[in-house]
FIDREN-337577 format. One record per residue (C-alpha): x, y, z; residue number from 1. Coordinates in Angstrom, 1 decimal, always signed. Layout:
! residues N
PT u v w resi
PT X Y Z NUM
...
//
This chain:
! residues 450
PT u v w resi
PT +121.4 +154.2 -36.8 1
PT +124.1 +151.3 -37.1 2
PT +127.3 +152.7 -38.6 3
PT +127.1 +149.1 -41.0 4
PT +124.5 +146.6 -41.8 5
PT +125.5 +143.6 -43.5 6
PT +122.3 +142.2 -44.4 7
PT +121.4 +138.2 -45.3 8
PT +124.0 +135.8 -45.9 9
PT +124.9 +132.7 -44.1 10
PT +126.4 +133.6 -40.8 11
PT +129.0 +131.5 -39.2 12
PT +129.9 +133.0 -36.1 13
PT +132.1 +130.1 -35.2 14
PT +131.1 +129.9 -31.4 15
PT +129.4 +126.8 -31.5 16
PT +126.0 +127.6 -32.9 17
PT +125.0 +126.3 -36.7 18
PT +125.4 +128.8 -39.5 19
PT +122.5 +130.3 -40.4 20
PT +121.2 +133.2 -42.4 21
PT +121.4 +136.3 -40.5 22
PT +122.4 +139.8 -41.0 23
PT +125.2 +141.6 -38.5 24
PT +124.7 +145.6 -37.6 25
PT +127.8 +147.3 -36.1 26
PT +128.3 +150.2 -34.3 27
PT +131.3 +151.3 -32.3 28
PT +133.7 +149.0 -33.9 29
PT +131.4 +146.0 -32.2 30
PT +129.2 +143.9 -33.3 31
PT +125.7 +145.4 -32.2 32
PT +123.3 +143.0 -32.9 33
PT +123.0 +139.8 -35.2 34
PT +119.4 +139.7 -36.5 35
PT +117.2 +136.8 -38.0 36
PT +115.7 +136.9 -41.2 37
PT +113.2 +139.7 -41.6 38
PT +114.4 +141.4 -37.9 39
PT +116.4 +143.7 -39.9 40
PT +113.8 +146.2 -40.8 41
PT +114.9 +148.0 -37.7 42
PT +118.2 +148.7 -39.1 43
PT +117.3 +149.6 -42.5 44
PT +118.2 +153.2 -41.6 45
PT +122.1 +152.1 -41.4 46
PT +125.0 +154.1 -42.4 47
PT +125.9 +151.9 -44.7 48
PT +124.5 +149.0 -45.7 49
PT +126.0 +145.8 -47.4 50
PT +124.1 +143.2 -49.1 51
PT +125.2 +140.0 -48.7 52
PT +122.4 +137.7 -49.8 53
PT +124.2 +134.3 -51.5 54
PT +127.6 +134.9 -49.5 55
PT +129.3 +133.4 -46.3 56
PT +129.6 +135.8 -43.0 57
PT +132.2 +135.0 -40.8 58
PT +134.9 +136.2 -38.7 59
PT +137.8 +137.9 -40.3 60
PT +140.6 +135.4 -41.1 61
PT +143.7 +135.2 -38.2 62
PT +147.2 +134.2 -39.6 63
PT +149.7 +133.9 -37.1 64
PT +152.8 +133.1 -39.1 65
PT +153.6 +136.3 -41.4 66
PT +156.3 +138.9 -41.9 67
PT +156.3 +142.2 -41.6 68
PT +159.4 +143.1 -40.1 69
PT +161.0 +145.4 -43.5 70
PT +159.7 +148.2 -41.7 71
PT +160.7 +150.4 -44.7 72
PT +157.7 +148.5 -46.7 73
PT +154.7 +150.2 -45.1 74
PT +152.2 +147.9 -45.9 75
PT +152.8 +145.6 -48.8 76
PT +152.0 +142.3 -46.6 77
PT +149.6 +143.9 -44.6 78
PT +147.1 +145.0 -47.6 79
PT +147.9 +141.7 -49.3 80
PT +146.3 +139.9 -46.3 81
PT +143.3 +142.0 -45.9 82
PT +142.8 +141.6 -49.6 83
PT +142.6 +138.0 -48.8 84
PT +140.4 +138.0 -45.9 85
PT +142.6 +138.9 -42.9 86
PT +142.0 +140.9 -40.4 87
PT +144.6 +139.8 -37.2 88
PT +148.3 +138.6 -38.0 89
PT +150.9 +138.4 -35.8 90
PT +154.5 +139.1 -37.3 91
PT +158.2 +138.4 -36.3 92
PT +158.4 +135.0 -36.6 93
PT +161.5 +132.9 -38.0 94
PT +163.4 +134.8 -35.3 95
PT +163.1 +137.6 -37.0 96
PT +160.9 +140.1 -34.9 97
PT +163.0 +143.0 -33.5 98
PT +162.9 +144.2 -30.0 99
PT +158.9 +145.2 -29.5 100
PT +159.6 +149.2 -29.0 101
PT +161.2 +149.2 -32.6 102
PT +157.6 +147.5 -33.7 103
PT +155.6 +150.2 -31.8 104
PT +157.7 +152.9 -33.3 105
PT +157.5 +151.7 -36.9 106
PT +154.1 +150.3 -37.1 107
PT +151.7 +153.1 -34.7 108
PT +148.8 +152.1 -37.0 109
PT +148.7 +149.5 -39.3 110
PT +145.9 +148.0 -41.3 111
PT +145.2 +145.2 -39.5 112
PT +145.2 +144.2 -35.6 113
PT +148.8 +143.4 -35.8 114
PT +151.1 +141.8 -33.0 115
PT +154.9 +140.8 -33.3 116
PT +156.8 +138.1 -31.5 117
PT +160.7 +138.9 -30.6 118
PT +163.1 +137.1 -32.5 119
PT +165.9 +135.2 -31.2 120
PT +168.2 +136.6 -34.2 121
PT +167.3 +140.2 -35.0 122
PT +165.8 +140.8 -31.9 123
PT +168.3 +139.4 -29.4 124
PT +171.6 +137.7 -30.7 125
PT +172.5 +140.5 -33.1 126
PT +171.2 +143.5 -29.9 127
PT +173.7 +141.6 -28.1 128
PT +176.5 +141.8 -30.8 129
PT +176.5 +138.1 -31.9 130
PT +176.2 +139.0 -35.5 131
PT +177.8 +135.6 -36.9 132
PT +175.1 +133.0 -36.8 133
PT +177.2 +130.2 -37.1 134
PT +178.4 +130.8 -33.6 135
PT +177.3 +129.7 -29.8 136
PT +176.6 +133.3 -27.6 137
PT +178.6 +133.3 -24.8 138
PT +177.0 +132.7 -21.2 139
PT +177.0 +136.8 -20.5 140
PT +175.0 +137.5 -24.0 141
PT +172.6 +134.7 -23.4 142
PT +171.8 +136.7 -20.2 143
PT +171.3 +139.6 -21.5 144
PT +169.4 +138.2 -24.3 145
PT +167.2 +137.1 -21.8 146
PT +167.0 +140.5 -19.9 147
PT +166.1 +142.1 -23.1 148
PT +163.3 +139.5 -24.2 149
PT +162.1 +140.0 -20.7 150
PT +161.3 +143.5 -21.1 151
PT +159.9 +143.3 -24.8 152
PT +157.2 +140.5 -23.1 153
PT +156.5 +143.0 -20.2 154
PT +156.3 +145.8 -23.0 155
PT +153.5 +143.6 -24.7 156
PT +155.7 +141.4 -27.4 157
PT +153.3 +138.2 -28.3 158
PT +156.1 +135.6 -27.6 159
PT +159.6 +134.6 -28.8 160
PT +160.1 +133.1 -32.1 161
PT +163.1 +131.1 -33.1 162
PT +164.5 +130.6 -36.2 163
PT +166.9 +127.7 -35.8 164
PT +167.8 +126.9 -39.3 165
PT +168.7 +130.6 -39.9 166
PT +171.3 +131.3 -36.9 167
PT +173.0 +127.3 -36.8 168
PT +174.8 +128.4 -34.0 169
PT +171.8 +129.1 -31.5 170
PT +172.8 +126.6 -28.6 171
PT +170.7 +124.5 -26.3 172
PT +171.6 +126.3 -23.6 173
PT +170.3 +130.0 -25.6 174
PT +167.2 +128.5 -26.4 175
PT +166.4 +126.9 -23.0 176
PT +167.0 +130.3 -21.7 177
PT +164.9 +132.0 -23.5 178
PT +161.9 +129.7 -23.2 179
PT +162.4 +129.9 -19.6 180
PT +161.9 +133.6 -19.8 181
PT +158.6 +133.2 -22.1 182
PT +156.9 +130.5 -20.0 183
PT +157.5 +133.4 -16.8 184
PT +154.9 +135.4 -18.7 185
PT +152.7 +132.8 -20.2 186
PT +153.4 +133.6 -23.7 187
PT +154.2 +131.4 -27.0 188
PT +157.5 +130.2 -28.6 189
PT +157.1 +129.6 -32.7 190
PT +159.9 +128.2 -33.9 191
PT +161.5 +127.6 -37.6 192
PT +163.2 +124.1 -36.8 193
PT +166.8 +123.4 -37.1 194
PT +166.8 +121.1 -39.8 195
PT +164.8 +121.0 -43.4 196
PT +166.4 +117.7 -44.4 197
PT +166.0 +113.8 -42.5 198
PT +167.2 +115.5 -39.2 199
PT +164.1 +117.1 -39.0 200
PT +162.9 +114.4 -36.6 201
PT +165.3 +115.1 -34.5 202
PT +164.4 +118.7 -34.5 203
PT +161.1 +118.2 -34.0 204
PT +162.2 +116.0 -31.2 205
PT +164.4 +119.1 -29.2 206
PT +161.1 +121.5 -30.1 207
PT +158.8 +118.9 -27.8 208
PT +162.0 +118.8 -25.6 209
PT +162.2 +122.6 -25.5 210
PT +158.1 +122.8 -24.6 211
PT +158.1 +119.9 -22.1 212
PT +161.0 +121.0 -19.8 213
PT +159.6 +124.9 -20.0 214
PT +156.3 +124.4 -19.8 215
PT +156.1 +126.6 -22.7 216
PT +153.7 +126.6 -25.0 217
PT +155.2 +126.1 -28.4 218
PT +154.2 +126.3 -31.9 219
PT +156.2 +124.8 -35.1 220
PT +155.8 +126.8 -37.9 221
PT +155.5 +125.9 -41.7 222
PT +155.9 +122.4 -40.6 223
PT +155.3 +120.8 -44.3 224
PT +158.3 +123.0 -45.7 225
PT +160.6 +121.8 -43.3 226
PT +159.8 +117.8 -42.9 227
PT +160.0 +117.2 -46.7 228
PT +159.7 +113.5 -46.7 229
PT +158.8 +113.0 -42.9 230
PT +156.0 +115.2 -42.4 231
PT +153.6 +112.7 -41.5 232
PT +156.0 +111.3 -39.0 233
PT +156.5 +114.6 -37.6 234
PT +152.8 +115.7 -37.0 235
PT +152.7 +112.2 -35.4 236
PT +155.5 +113.2 -32.8 237
PT +153.5 +116.1 -32.3 238
PT +150.6 +114.6 -31.9 239
PT +151.5 +112.1 -29.2 240
PT +153.0 +114.7 -27.3 241
PT +150.0 +117.0 -27.2 242
PT +148.1 +114.1 -25.8 243
PT +150.6 +113.4 -23.2 244
PT +149.8 +117.0 -22.2 245
PT +152.7 +118.9 -24.0 246
PT +151.3 +122.6 -25.3 247
PT +152.6 +122.4 -28.5 248
PT +151.3 +122.7 -31.9 249
PT +151.6 +123.2 -35.6 250
PT +150.4 +125.0 -38.9 251
PT +151.3 +124.9 -42.6 252
PT +150.7 +126.8 -45.6 253
PT +149.0 +125.3 -48.5 254
PT +152.4 +125.4 -51.3 255
PT +154.5 +122.9 -52.5 256
PT +157.4 +125.6 -52.4 257
PT +158.8 +127.8 -49.9 258
PT +160.5 +131.3 -50.1 259
PT +163.5 +133.0 -48.0 260
PT +166.3 +135.4 -48.6 261
PT +169.2 +134.2 -51.1 262
PT +171.8 +135.1 -48.3 263
PT +169.9 +132.8 -45.4 264
PT +171.9 +129.7 -44.4 265
PT +169.2 +128.2 -46.1 266
PT +171.0 +128.1 -49.4 267
PT +174.3 +127.2 -48.0 268
PT +177.1 +124.6 -49.4 269
PT +175.3 +121.2 -48.7 270
PT +171.7 +122.1 -49.7 271
PT +171.7 +119.7 -53.1 272
PT +173.0 +116.5 -50.7 273
PT +170.0 +117.8 -48.0 274
PT +167.3 +118.0 -50.8 275
PT +168.4 +114.7 -52.7 276
PT +170.1 +116.2 -55.6 277
PT +167.2 +119.1 -56.2 278
PT +169.7 +121.6 -57.1 279
PT +169.6 +125.4 -58.2 280
PT +167.0 +123.9 -61.2 281
PT +164.9 +124.3 -58.7 282
PT +165.4 +127.3 -57.5 283
PT +163.4 +130.2 -58.8 284
PT +164.5 +134.0 -58.4 285
PT +161.5 +136.3 -57.3 286
PT +163.3 +139.5 -57.0 287
PT +166.1 +141.4 -58.4 288
PT +167.8 +141.0 -61.6 289
PT +167.4 +136.9 -62.0 290
PT +163.8 +137.5 -61.2 291
PT +161.5 +135.2 -63.1 292
PT +164.4 +132.8 -64.1 293
PT +165.5 +129.1 -62.6 294
PT +169.4 +129.8 -60.9 295
PT +172.4 +128.3 -61.8 296
PT +175.3 +127.3 -59.3 297
PT +176.6 +131.0 -60.7 298
PT +173.5 +133.0 -60.5 299
PT +173.0 +131.5 -56.9 300
PT +176.3 +132.3 -55.7 301
PT +175.8 +135.6 -57.4 302
PT +172.5 +136.7 -55.9 303
PT +174.1 +135.3 -52.7 304
PT +176.7 +137.8 -52.9 305
PT +174.9 +141.1 -54.3 306
PT +171.2 +140.6 -53.1 307
PT +171.4 +139.1 -50.0 308
PT +168.3 +140.3 -48.9 309
PT +166.5 +139.2 -52.7 310
PT +163.8 +136.1 -52.6 311
PT +164.0 +132.9 -53.9 312
PT +161.9 +130.3 -53.8 313
PT +162.5 +126.5 -53.8 314
PT +160.1 +123.9 -56.0 315
PT +161.4 +121.2 -53.7 316
PT +158.3 +120.1 -51.7 317
PT +156.0 +117.4 -52.8 318
PT +152.2 +118.5 -53.2 319
PT +150.6 +115.4 -51.8 320
PT +152.1 +115.7 -48.4 321
PT +151.8 +119.7 -48.4 322
PT +147.8 +119.1 -48.6 323
PT +147.9 +116.1 -46.2 324
PT +149.7 +118.5 -43.6 325
PT +146.8 +121.1 -44.2 326
PT +143.9 +118.7 -44.3 327
PT +145.3 +117.5 -40.4 328
PT +142.6 +118.0 -38.3 329
PT +145.2 +119.3 -35.7 330
PT +146.9 +121.8 -38.4 331
PT +146.5 +125.4 -38.5 332
PT +146.4 +127.6 -41.8 333
PT +149.3 +130.1 -42.0 334
PT +150.5 +132.2 -44.4 335
PT +154.5 +133.1 -43.9 336
PT +154.0 +136.1 -46.1 337
PT +156.6 +138.3 -46.8 338
PT +158.1 +140.5 -49.2 339
PT +161.3 +141.8 -50.0 340
PT +163.0 +144.1 -53.4 341
PT +159.4 +144.1 -55.1 342
PT +159.0 +140.2 -54.8 343
PT +157.4 +137.7 -52.9 344
PT +155.6 +133.9 -52.8 345
PT +152.2 +134.2 -53.9 346
PT +151.0 +132.5 -50.4 347
PT +151.3 +136.3 -49.6 348
PT +148.2 +136.6 -51.5 349
PT +146.6 +133.1 -51.9 350
PT +146.9 +131.4 -49.1 351
PT +143.3 +131.2 -47.5 352
PT +141.3 +130.7 -50.5 353
PT +143.5 +127.8 -51.8 354
PT +143.5 +126.3 -48.3 355
PT +139.6 +126.2 -48.1 356
PT +139.8 +125.2 -51.7 357
PT +142.3 +122.0 -50.7 358
PT +140.0 +121.2 -47.1 359
PT +136.5 +121.2 -49.3 360
PT +138.3 +118.5 -51.5 361
PT +139.3 +116.7 -48.9 362
PT +135.8 +116.4 -47.4 363
PT +135.8 +119.5 -45.0 364
PT +132.9 +121.4 -44.4 365
PT +132.6 +125.0 -44.6 366
PT +132.5 +125.7 -40.7 367
PT +135.5 +122.9 -39.8 368
PT +137.5 +124.1 -42.6 369
PT +136.9 +128.0 -41.4 370
PT +137.8 +126.8 -38.0 371
PT +141.3 +126.2 -38.8 372
PT +141.7 +130.1 -39.8 373
PT +139.7 +131.2 -37.4 374
PT +138.8 +130.3 -34.0 375
PT +142.1 +127.7 -34.1 376
PT +144.6 +130.3 -34.4 377
PT +143.1 +133.0 -32.2 378
PT +142.8 +130.4 -29.2 379
PT +146.7 +129.5 -30.1 380
PT +147.9 +132.6 -29.9 381
PT +145.2 +134.3 -27.2 382
PT +144.3 +136.7 -28.8 383
PT +140.7 +138.2 -29.3 384
PT +139.3 +137.6 -32.5 385
PT +138.3 +134.7 -34.6 386
PT +134.7 +134.7 -33.4 387
PT +131.6 +137.1 -34.0 388
PT +128.9 +137.5 -31.1 389
PT +127.2 +140.6 -30.2 390
PT +130.1 +142.8 -28.3 391
PT +132.8 +141.2 -30.2 392
PT +135.6 +143.2 -32.2 393
PT +133.5 +143.6 -35.8 394
PT +136.4 +142.5 -37.8 395
PT +134.2 +140.6 -40.6 396
PT +135.5 +138.7 -44.2 397
PT +132.5 +138.3 -46.6 398
PT +133.1 +136.0 -49.5 399
PT +131.3 +134.3 -52.3 400
PT +131.6 +130.2 -51.6 401
PT +131.4 +129.7 -55.2 402
PT +134.1 +132.0 -56.6 403
PT +136.5 +132.7 -53.8 404
PT +139.6 +131.4 -55.5 405
PT +143.0 +132.2 -55.2 406
PT +144.5 +133.6 -58.5 407
PT +148.1 +134.6 -57.5 408
PT +151.0 +132.7 -59.2 409
PT +154.6 +132.5 -59.1 410
PT +155.0 +135.1 -61.8 411
PT +152.3 +137.2 -60.6 412
PT +152.2 +136.7 -56.7 413
PT +150.6 +139.7 -55.6 414
PT +147.2 +139.0 -57.3 415
PT +144.4 +139.0 -55.0 416
PT +141.7 +136.7 -55.1 417
PT +138.5 +136.5 -56.4 418
PT +134.8 +136.3 -54.9 419
PT +136.2 +138.1 -52.0 420
PT +133.2 +140.8 -51.2 421
PT +133.6 +142.4 -48.1 422
PT +136.7 +143.2 -45.6 423
PT +135.5 +144.8 -41.6 424
PT +138.2 +145.9 -39.5 425
PT +137.1 +147.6 -35.8 426
PT +133.7 +148.1 -37.5 427
PT +135.3 +150.1 -40.7 428
PT +135.2 +149.1 -44.3 429
PT +138.6 +148.4 -45.3 430
PT +138.5 +146.1 -48.3 431
PT +135.2 +146.0 -50.9 432
PT +135.0 +144.5 -53.8 433
PT +138.6 +144.8 -53.9 434
PT +139.3 +148.1 -53.4 435
PT +140.7 +149.3 -50.1 436
PT +139.3 +152.3 -47.8 437
PT +141.6 +155.3 -48.1 438
PT +143.2 +155.1 -44.7 439
PT +144.1 +151.8 -42.0 440
PT +142.0 +150.7 -39.2 441
PT +144.3 +148.1 -37.9 442
PT +145.5 +148.7 -34.3 443
PT +149.1 +147.2 -32.9 444
PT +148.3 +145.1 -30.1 445
PT +150.1 +144.4 -26.7 446
PT +150.0 +140.8 -25.3 447
PT +147.9 +140.9 -21.8 448
PT +150.1 +140.8 -18.7 449
PT +151.3 +137.3 -17.2 450
//
């Protein structure tokens, strides 16, 4: 007897075989059998049978850039991601990841399969007392940061994340030393680059140099939001470096507005000039007392002073530029999901169906579109995910290709998409028809040793 039978449906195993009609039998958390049409009668006595006729069955989506470091919130981000089909995710991005032992203590039983990066800001600079984000770390502090990073990588942290725009004082000497330690373990460095204005091209070059000189895998995070007006130029830089053997990639979320904390360095004086005249009228508070309103210089200053952790959405990006980036064959889809003070950007609940819609309109077939949110991110992070085959972990997403559409908005960012029918994590039904199971079935995952 199988624990679960997903009967019928078009099966996308993402292993190189063409999509085909099949039934998926699950036992003890694994894909036990992939049965052709007419051969599933043997599984009719399964404990749980789900009729997937007319639906697509594929590996659970893999989100390599999300934020689940606000440990006082147990599950908002994780549950929103599951509700759009994600079963595996990587947190701690943009320099925000804590030391790995803190992640282990805070997330012993997550809702999905969760890995953590260690951040140069929260996990390292702050731990050694370098709390001023505008000043460089001293040589002794850098050495201490390297030691702390090495300990976290030994314990299973997925890699290092750099948040350079958020920590303007992070010097080349600091990030170069940290990248060298990460390279020792064969782990990845993800980066929120140093600048989001015309200097972004140089910031991408800086990261390519970091990867090349240290022989470290590098992922440039949410490229489009950081490279306004220069995204294609930055894509080309990365593509050319990759063609020359530099291990560098990039990801993007499918929205033409970004979101970050009010108190961050992003909103320091000078942002209007950086964004060529786009001022506080383009900024929308999505949490706190000003939630739902566009800001003024006065309300922005008040929010930065009194609610620095509150979230602000910046409507300053170009939609076509972002969609072009998402459609780049080398681009991985990632959400950058985060929530704070009861607010969020709609990417927390809509990224993956929205990206699929863009890719389909841009001429992608279903298999190639799904690859950008299953195989590609799993391989980039060296995660055991993104494919379904007999013996693989039963992390499965089932959706209706006709109705899988994002519904989250800037006014209602937590609204789940339509058309998602079933999410299975570790062989257990985690979500069915927008309803969660009663308990989490994920795991806090450690990266394998060097």
